[in-house]
Biopython code that builds the backbone (N, CA, C, O; Angstrom):
import numpy as np
from Bio.PDB.StructureBuilder import StructureBuilder

atoms = [
    (1, "MET", "N", (187.175, 81.091, -155.478)),
    (1, "MET", "CA", (185.752, 81.188, -155.251)),
    (1, "MET", "C", (185.434, 80.445, -153.961)),
    (1, "MET", "O", (185.821, 79.288, -153.793)),
    (2, "ALA", "N", (184.754, 81.087, -153.082)),
    (2, "ALA", "CA", (184.338, 80.428, -151.850)),
    (2, "ALA", "C", (183.234, 79.431, -152.171)),
    (2, "ALA", "O", (182.641, 79.457, -153.250)),
    (3, "LEU", "N", (182.977, 78.566, -151.224)),
    (3, "LEU", "CA", (181.898, 77.597, -151.354)),
    (3, "LEU", "C", (180.699, 78.097, -150.567)),
    (3, "LEU", "O", (180.816, 79.013, -149.753)),
    (4, "LYS", "N", (179.548, 77.489, -150.815)),
    (4, "LYS", "CA", (178.354, 77.820, -150.040)),
    (4, "LYS", "C", (177.571, 76.546, -149.789)),
    (4, "LYS", "O", (177.721, 75.556, -150.504)),
    (5, "ILE", "N", (176.739, 76.585, -148.771)),
    (5, "ILE", "CA", (175.896, 75.445, -148.443)),
    (5, "ILE", "C", (174.472, 75.790, -148.858)),
    (5, "ILE", "O", (173.949, 76.845, -148.498)),
    (6, "THR", "N", (173.858, 74.903, -149.608)),
    (6, "THR", "CA", (172.510, 75.160, -150.128)),
    (6, "THR", "C", (171.439, 74.683, -149.143)),
    (6, "THR", "O", (171.736, 74.065, -148.121)),
    (7, "ASP", "N", (170.194, 74.988, -149.483)),
    (7, "ASP", "CA", (169.058, 74.591, -148.663)),
    (7, "ASP", "C", (168.866, 73.079, -148.590)),
    (7, "ASP", "O", (168.044, 72.602, -147.808)),
    (8, "ASP", "N", (169.604, 72.326, -149.385)),
    (8, "ASP", "CA", (169.523, 70.867, -149.340)),
    (8, "ASP", "C", (170.242, 70.289, -148.113)),
    (8, "ASP", "O", (170.159, 69.090, -147.847)),
    (9, "CYS", "N", (170.943, 71.145, -147.374)),
    (9, "CYS", "CA", (171.689, 70.716, -146.182)),
    (9, "CYS", "C", (170.751, 70.013, -145.200)),
    (9, "CYS", "O", (169.643, 70.481, -144.941)),
    (10, "ILE", "N", (171.212, 68.882, -144.658)),
    (10, "ILE", "CA", (170.416, 68.122, -143.693)),
    (10, "ILE", "C", (170.966, 68.271, -142.268)),
    (10, "ILE", "O", (170.560, 67.535, -141.368)),
    (11, "ASN", "N", (171.878, 69.208, -142.065)),
    (11, "ASN", "CA", (172.459, 69.472, -140.744)),
    (11, "ASN", "C", (173.054, 68.222, -140.111)),
    (11, "ASN", "O", (172.826, 67.943, -138.934)),
    (12, "CYS", "N", (173.805, 67.485, -140.885)),
    (12, "CYS", "CA", (174.370, 66.229, -140.392)),
    (12, "CYS", "C", (175.640, 66.438, -139.569)),
    (12, "CYS", "O", (176.114, 65.506, -138.919)),
    (13, "ASP", "N", (176.187, 67.639, -139.591)),
    (13, "ASP", "CA", (177.348, 68.006, -138.771)),
    (13, "ASP", "C", (178.692, 67.444, -139.251)),
    (13, "ASP", "O", (179.677, 67.556, -138.521)),
    (14, "VAL", "N", (178.773, 66.855, -140.422)),
    (14, "VAL", "CA", (180.053, 66.268, -140.828)),
    (14, "VAL", "C", (181.004, 67.281, -141.459)),
    (14, "VAL", "O", (182.217, 67.076, -141.428)),
    (15, "CYS", "N", (180.487, 68.362, -142.026)),
    (15, "CYS", "CA", (181.350, 69.319, -142.725)),
    (15, "CYS", "C", (182.116, 70.234, -141.781)),
    (15, "CYS", "O", (183.288, 70.529, -142.020)),
    (16, "GLU", "N", (181.473, 70.683, -140.722)),
    (16, "GLU", "CA", (182.089, 71.682, -139.836)),
    (16, "GLU", "C", (183.462, 71.262, -139.306)),
    (16, "GLU", "O", (184.405, 72.045, -139.415)),
    (17, "PRO", "N", (183.615, 70.067, -138.740)),
    (17, "PRO", "CA", (184.939, 69.703, -138.209)),
    (17, "PRO", "C", (186.000, 69.466, -139.287)),
    (17, "PRO", "O", (187.192, 69.448, -138.980)),
    (18, "GLU", "N", (185.585, 69.286, -140.535)),
    (18, "GLU", "CA", (186.537, 69.045, -141.618)),
    (18, "GLU", "C", (187.181, 70.328, -142.143)),
    (18, "GLU", "O", (188.215, 70.263, -142.807)),
    (19, "CYS", "N", (186.596, 71.486, -141.860)),
    (19, "CYS", "CA", (187.096, 72.739, -142.408)),
    (19, "CYS", "C", (188.342, 73.199, -141.667)),
    (19, "CYS", "O", (188.269, 73.484, -140.472)),
    (20, "PRO", "N", (189.487, 73.279, -142.346)),
    (20, "PRO", "CA", (190.730, 73.671, -141.685)),
    (20, "PRO", "C", (190.784, 75.158, -141.324)),
    (20, "PRO", "O", (191.639, 75.573, -140.541)),
    (21, "ASN", "N", (189.879, 75.958, -141.887)),
    (21, "ASN", "CA", (189.874, 77.399, -141.621)),
    (21, "ASN", "C", (188.739, 77.824, -140.695)),
    (21, "ASN", "O", (188.552, 79.018, -140.461)),
    (22, "SER", "N", (187.987, 76.880, -140.172)),
    (22, "SER", "CA", (186.827, 77.170, -139.317)),
    (22, "SER", "C", (185.845, 78.112, -140.004)),
    (22, "SER", "O", (185.271, 78.995, -139.367)),
    (23, "ALA", "N", (185.658, 77.919, -141.302)),
    (23, "ALA", "CA", (184.755, 78.766, -142.084)),
    (23, "ALA", "C", (183.305, 78.299, -141.998)),
    (23, "ALA", "O", (182.395, 79.040, -142.371)),
    (24, "ILE", "N", (183.080, 77.089, -141.514)),
    (24, "ILE", "CA", (181.731, 76.525, -141.460)),
    (24, "ILE", "C", (181.202, 76.602, -140.035)),
    (24, "ILE", "O", (181.885, 76.239, -139.077)),
    (25, "SER", "N", (179.965, 77.084, -139.918)),
    (25, "SER", "CA", (179.333, 77.173, -138.597)),
    (25, "SER", "C", (177.829, 76.974, -138.743)),
    (25, "SER", "O", (177.274, 77.156, -139.826)),
    (26, "PRO", "N", (177.170, 76.597, -137.640)),
    (26, "PRO", "CA", (175.716, 76.438, -137.704)),
    (26, "PRO", "C", (175.043, 77.788, -137.928)),
    (26, "PRO", "O", (175.372, 78.775, -137.269)),
    (27, "GLY", "N", (174.102, 77.819, -138.863)),
    (27, "GLY", "CA", (173.308, 79.012, -139.089)),
    (27, "GLY", "C", (171.956, 78.850, -138.411)),
    (27, "GLY", "O", (171.770, 77.932, -137.612)),
    (28, "GLU", "N", (171.025, 79.720, -138.718)),
    (28, "GLU", "CA", (169.704, 79.620, -138.104)),
    (28, "GLU", "C", (168.984, 78.341, -138.502)),
    (28, "GLU", "O", (168.337, 77.704, -137.671)),
    (29, "GLU", "N", (169.096, 77.961, -139.778)),
    (29, "GLU", "CA", (168.401, 76.765, -140.239)),
    (29, "GLU", "C", (169.354, 75.680, -140.747)),
    (29, "GLU", "O", (169.114, 74.491, -140.538)),
    (30, "ILE", "N", (170.435, 76.095, -141.416)),
    (30, "ILE", "CA", (171.413, 75.146, -141.956)),
    (30, "ILE", "C", (172.811, 75.675, -141.676)),
    (30, "ILE", "O", (172.981, 76.812, -141.236)),
    (31, "TYR", "N", (173.798, 74.848, -141.932)),
    (31, "TYR", "CA", (175.171, 75.303, -141.778)),
    (31, "TYR", "C", (175.486, 76.381, -142.814)),
    (31, "TYR", "O", (174.889, 76.417, -143.890)),
    (32, "GLU", "N", (176.424, 77.248, -142.477)),
    (32, "GLU", "CA", (176.810, 78.348, -143.358)),
    (32, "GLU", "C", (178.327, 78.370, -143.499)),
    (32, "GLU", "O", (179.056, 77.894, -142.628)),
    (33, "ILE", "N", (178.788, 78.934, -144.620)),
    (33, "ILE", "CA", (180.222, 79.090, -144.862)),
    (33, "ILE", "C", (180.534, 80.575, -144.929)),
    (33, "ILE", "O", (179.903, 81.316, -145.683)),
    (34, "ASP", "N", (181.512, 81.007, -144.136)),
    (34, "ASP", "CA", (181.963, 82.395, -144.153)),
    (34, "ASP", "C", (182.911, 82.556, -145.342)),
    (34, "ASP", "O", (184.005, 81.992, -145.330)),
    (35, "PRO", "N", (182.513, 83.314, -146.366)),
    (35, "PRO", "CA", (183.360, 83.443, -147.558)),
    (35, "PRO", "C", (184.700, 84.133, -147.291)),
    (35, "PRO", "O", (185.633, 83.995, -148.081)),
    (36, "THR", "N", (184.801, 84.862, -146.202)),
    (36, "THR", "CA", (186.086, 85.507, -145.885)),
    (36, "THR", "C", (187.091, 84.511, -145.328)),
    (36, "THR", "O", (188.289, 84.791, -145.298)),
    (37, "LEU", "N", (186.617, 83.353, -144.887)),
    (37, "LEU", "CA", (187.504, 82.315, -144.349)),
    (37, "LEU", "C", (187.657, 81.107, -145.266)),
    (37, "LEU", "O", (188.585, 80.316, -145.098)),
    (38, "CYS", "N", (186.756, 80.959, -146.233)),
    (38, "CYS", "CA", (186.790, 79.786, -147.114)),
    (38, "CYS", "C", (187.861, 79.957, -148.190)),
    (38, "CYS", "O", (187.853, 80.926, -148.949)),
    (39, "THR", "N", (188.785, 78.991, -148.238)),
    (39, "THR", "CA", (189.815, 78.969, -149.276)),
    (39, "THR", "C", (189.661, 77.737, -150.172)),
    (39, "THR", "O", (190.562, 77.407, -150.943)),
    (40, "GLU", "N", (188.518, 77.064, -150.064)),
    (40, "GLU", "CA", (188.296, 75.798, -150.772)),
    (40, "GLU", "C", (189.400, 74.804, -150.439)),
    (40, "GLU", "O", (189.743, 73.940, -151.246)),
    (41, "CYS", "N", (189.944, 74.940, -149.245)),
    (41, "CYS", "CA", (191.031, 74.099, -148.722)),
    (41, "CYS", "C", (192.363, 74.310, -149.441)),
    (41, "CYS", "O", (193.305, 73.551, -149.215)),
    (42, "VAL", "N", (192.460, 75.325, -150.302)),
    (42, "VAL", "CA", (193.739, 75.655, -150.940)),
    (42, "VAL", "C", (194.751, 75.933, -149.828)),
    (42, "VAL", "O", (194.467, 76.671, -148.884)),
    (43, "GLY", "N", (195.920, 75.336, -149.953)),
    (43, "GLY", "CA", (196.951, 75.474, -148.944)),
    (43, "GLY", "C", (196.940, 74.353, -147.928)),
    (43, "GLY", "O", (197.952, 74.074, -147.285)),
    (44, "HIS", "N", (195.797, 73.714, -147.786)),
    (44, "HIS", "CA", (195.662, 72.609, -146.834)),
    (44, "HIS", "C", (195.551, 71.268, -147.544)),
    (44, "HIS", "O", (196.282, 70.328, -147.231)),
    (45, "TYR", "N", (194.625, 71.185, -148.507)),
    (45, "TYR", "CA", (194.324, 69.929, -149.194)),
    (45, "TYR", "C", (194.157, 70.169, -150.688)),
    (45, "TYR", "O", (194.038, 71.311, -151.132)),
    (46, "ASP", "N", (194.147, 69.097, -151.455)),
    (46, "ASP", "CA", (193.956, 69.193, -152.901)),
    (46, "ASP", "C", (192.495, 69.430, -153.274)),
    (46, "ASP", "O", (192.210, 69.967, -154.345)),
    (47, "GLU", "N", (191.566, 69.033, -152.401)),
    (47, "GLU", "CA", (190.141, 69.179, -152.673)),
    (47, "GLU", "C", (189.445, 69.704, -151.427)),
    (47, "GLU", "O", (189.886, 69.439, -150.309)),
    (48, "PRO", "N", (188.352, 70.451, -151.614)),
    (48, "PRO", "CA", (187.591, 70.921, -150.455)),
    (48, "PRO", "C", (187.066, 69.742, -149.632)),
    (48, "PRO", "O", (186.312, 68.908, -150.132)),
    (49, "GLN", "N", (187.471, 69.688, -148.385)),
    (49, "GLN", "CA", (187.110, 68.568, -147.528)),
    (49, "GLN", "C", (185.623, 68.506, -147.221)),
    (49, "GLN", "O", (185.065, 67.416, -147.093)),
    (50, "CYS", "N", (184.973, 69.661, -147.101)),
    (50, "CYS", "CA", (183.535, 69.656, -146.821)),
    (50, "CYS", "C", (182.764, 69.005, -147.960)),
    (50, "CYS", "O", (181.807, 68.267, -147.724)),
    (51, "GLN", "N", (183.176, 69.274, -149.192)),
    (51, "GLN", "CA", (182.510, 68.657, -150.339)),
    (51, "GLN", "C", (182.715, 67.152, -150.334)),
    (51, "GLN", "O", (181.817, 66.397, -150.707)),
    (52, "MET", "N", (183.888, 66.717, -149.913)),
    (52, "MET", "CA", (184.205, 65.289, -149.933)),
    (52, "MET", "C", (183.363, 64.498, -148.931)),
    (52, "MET", "O", (183.015, 63.346, -149.191)),
    (53, "VAL", "N", (183.033, 65.110, -147.784)),
    (53, "VAL", "CA", (182.308, 64.368, -146.752)),
    (53, "VAL", "C", (180.799, 64.596, -146.783)),
    (53, "VAL", "O", (180.058, 63.874, -146.115)),
    (54, "CYS", "N", (180.336, 65.568, -147.531)),
    (54, "CYS", "CA", (178.906, 65.901, -147.553)),
    (54, "CYS", "C", (178.091, 64.754, -148.173)),
    (54, "CYS", "O", (178.310, 64.400, -149.332)),
    (55, "PRO", "N", (177.161, 64.176, -147.413)),
    (55, "PRO", "CA", (176.388, 63.052, -147.944)),
    (55, "PRO", "C", (175.289, 63.446, -148.932)),
    (55, "PRO", "O", (174.771, 62.588, -149.647)),
    (56, "VAL", "N", (174.927, 64.730, -148.982)),
    (56, "VAL", "CA", (173.856, 65.150, -149.886)),
    (56, "VAL", "C", (174.354, 66.069, -150.999)),
    (56, "VAL", "O", (173.554, 66.603, -151.767)),
    (57, "ASP", "N", (175.657, 66.253, -151.088)),
    (57, "ASP", "CA", (176.265, 67.026, -152.176)),
    (57, "ASP", "C", (175.627, 68.417, -152.298)),
    (57, "ASP", "O", (175.164, 68.807, -153.370)),
    (58, "CYS", "N", (175.612, 69.156, -151.181)),
    (58, "CYS", "CA", (174.953, 70.466, -151.160)),
    (58, "CYS", "C", (175.934, 71.619, -150.970)),
    (58, "CYS", "O", (175.554, 72.670, -150.456)),
    (59, "ILE", "N", (177.194, 71.436, -151.378)),
    (59, "ILE", "CA", (178.196, 72.484, -151.178)),
    (59, "ILE", "C", (178.856, 72.843, -152.511)),
    (59, "ILE", "O", (179.959, 72.382, -152.803)),
    (60, "PRO", "N", (178.188, 73.659, -153.310)),
    (60, "PRO", "CA", (178.775, 74.093, -154.589)),
    (60, "PRO", "C", (179.639, 75.335, -154.415)),
    (60, "PRO", "O", (179.720, 75.905, -153.326)),
    (61, "LYS", "N", (180.280, 75.742, -155.497)),
    (61, "LYS", "CA", (181.011, 77.008, -155.503)),
    (61, "LYS", "C", (179.999, 78.146, -155.453)),
    (61, "LYS", "O", (178.902, 78.046, -156.002)),
    (62, "ASP", "N", (180.383, 79.219, -154.791)),
    (62, "ASP", "CA", (179.495, 80.370, -154.633)),
    (62, "ASP", "C", (179.798, 81.403, -155.711)),
    (62, "ASP", "O", (180.833, 82.066, -155.645)),
    (63, "PRO", "N", (178.922, 81.557, -156.704)),
    (63, "PRO", "CA", (179.187, 82.498, -157.799)),
    (63, "PRO", "C", (179.244, 83.958, -157.349)),
    (63, "PRO", "O", (179.689, 84.822, -158.105)),
    (64, "GLU", "N", (178.800, 84.235, -156.135)),
    (64, "GLU", "CA", (178.864, 85.603, -155.611)),
    (64, "GLU", "C", (180.224, 85.922, -154.996)),
    (64, "GLU", "O", (180.491, 87.071, -154.646)),
    (65, "HIS", "N", (181.083, 84.916, -154.864)),
    (65, "HIS", "CA", (182.410, 85.115, -154.271)),
    (65, "HIS", "C", (183.475, 84.438, -155.142)),
    (65, "HIS", "O", (184.098, 83.457, -154.736)),
    (66, "VAL", "N", (183.665, 84.977, -156.328)),
    (66, "VAL", "CA", (184.603, 84.413, -157.292)),
    (66, "VAL", "C", (186.030, 84.822, -156.925)),
    (66, "VAL", "O", (186.321, 86.003, -156.733)),
    (67, "GLU", "N", (186.919, 83.822, -156.832)),
    (67, "GLU", "CA", (188.331, 84.059, -156.534)),
    (67, "GLU", "C", (189.185, 83.095, -157.360)),
    (67, "GLU", "O", (188.779, 81.966, -157.634)),
    (68, "THR", "N", (190.360, 83.554, -157.746)),
    (68, "THR", "CA", (191.294, 82.695, -158.473)),
    (68, "THR", "C", (192.049, 81.818, -157.480)),
    (68, "THR", "O", (191.987, 82.040, -156.271)),
    (69, "GLU", "N", (192.746, 80.845, -157.988)),
    (69, "GLU", "CA", (193.588, 79.972, -157.160)),
    (69, "GLU", "C", (194.627, 80.812, -156.406)),
    (69, "GLU", "O", (194.896, 80.561, -155.232)),
    (70, "ASP", "N", (195.205, 81.801, -157.080)),
    (70, "ASP", "CA", (196.194, 82.680, -156.440)),
    (70, "ASP", "C", (195.572, 83.491, -155.308)),
    (70, "ASP", "O", (196.182, 83.666, -154.253)),
    (71, "GLU", "N", (194.349, 83.985, -155.533)),
    (71, "GLU", "CA", (193.661, 84.754, -154.484)),
    (71, "GLU", "C", (193.329, 83.867, -153.289)),
    (71, "GLU", "O", (193.427, 84.302, -152.142)),
    (72, "LEU", "N", (192.936, 82.623, -153.559)),
    (72, "LEU", "CA", (192.654, 81.689, -152.469)),
    (72, "LEU", "C", (193.923, 81.376, -151.682)),
    (72, "LEU", "O", (193.880, 81.265, -150.457)),
    (73, "MET", "N", (195.042, 81.234, -152.371)),
    (73, "MET", "CA", (196.311, 80.970, -151.696)),
    (73, "MET", "C", (196.730, 82.174, -150.849)),
    (73, "MET", "O", (197.236, 82.011, -149.739)),
    (74, "GLU", "N", (196.519, 83.368, -151.374)),
    (74, "GLU", "CA", (196.845, 84.576, -150.615)),
    (74, "GLU", "C", (195.981, 84.654, -149.350)),
    (74, "GLU", "O", (196.477, 85.002, -148.278)),
    (75, "LYS", "N", (194.695, 84.330, -149.477)),
    (75, "LYS", "CA", (193.793, 84.325, -148.326)),
    (75, "LYS", "C", (194.262, 83.280, -147.305)),
    (75, "LYS", "O", (194.269, 83.547, -146.104)),
    (76, "TYR", "N", (194.649, 82.103, -147.778)),
    (76, "TYR", "CA", (195.159, 81.047, -146.910)),
    (76, "TYR", "C", (196.368, 81.544, -146.118)),
    (76, "TYR", "O", (196.465, 81.321, -144.911)),
    (77, "GLN", "N", (197.289, 82.220, -146.811)),
    (77, "GLN", "CA", (198.496, 82.725, -146.147)),
    (77, "GLN", "C", (198.166, 83.766, -145.090)),
    (77, "GLN", "O", (198.801, 83.801, -144.036)),
    (78, "ILE", "N", (197.196, 84.600, -145.355)),
    (78, "ILE", "CA", (196.780, 85.616, -144.370)),
    (78, "ILE", "C", (196.126, 84.933, -143.168)),
    (78, "ILE", "O", (196.443, 85.254, -142.023)),
    (79, "ILE", "N", (195.215, 83.995, -143.426)),
    (79, "ILE", "CA", (194.504, 83.303, -142.347)),
    (79, "ILE", "C", (195.475, 82.536, -141.449)),
    (79, "ILE", "O", (195.318, 82.520, -140.228)),
    (80, "THR", "N", (196.464, 81.909, -142.049)),
    (80, "THR", "CA", (197.383, 81.067, -141.270)),
    (80, "THR", "C", (198.605, 81.844, -140.756)),
    (80, "THR", "O", (199.475, 81.268, -140.103)),
    (81, "GLY", "N", (198.671, 83.148, -141.050)),
    (81, "GLY", "CA", (199.774, 83.958, -140.567)),
    (81, "GLY", "C", (201.062, 83.780, -141.327)),
    (81, "GLY", "O", (202.136, 84.084, -140.808)),
    (82, "GLN", "N", (200.975, 83.289, -142.555)),
    (82, "GLN", "CA", (202.159, 83.061, -143.367)),
    (82, "GLN", "C", (202.396, 84.185, -144.357)),
    (82, "GLN", "O", (203.303, 84.102, -145.185)),
    (83, "ALA", "N", (201.593, 85.232, -144.281)),
    (83, "ALA", "CA", (201.723, 86.343, -145.237)),
    (83, "ALA", "C", (202.830, 87.293, -144.814)),
    (83, "ALA", "O", (203.085, 88.286, -145.495)),
]
sb = StructureBuilder()
sb.init_structure("model")
sb.init_model(0)
sb.init_chain("A")
sb.init_seg("    ")
for serial, (resi, resn, name, xyz) in enumerate(atoms, 1):
    if name == "N":
        sb.init_residue(resn, " ", resi, " ")
    sb.init_atom(name, np.array(xyz, "f"), 0.0, 1.0, " ", f" {name:<3s}", serial, name[0])
structure = sb.get_structure()
């Protein structure tokens, strides 16, 4: 399941550089996560790094982009060229 950034985002800029897949970028009003690039850090880290650094806890799982651990790992392998 990809993550998403909610309207509680304060645009503090700490999440974007932490994303190993470059899935986070500035949106019109708040930061956004590209679900095609988000692997919840599977393959890179044990926990999503953006969630760990977010000071307002505004990065939940996105129920519109449900994926299993295996699907996230497959996406990671494709993104990193290991597929």
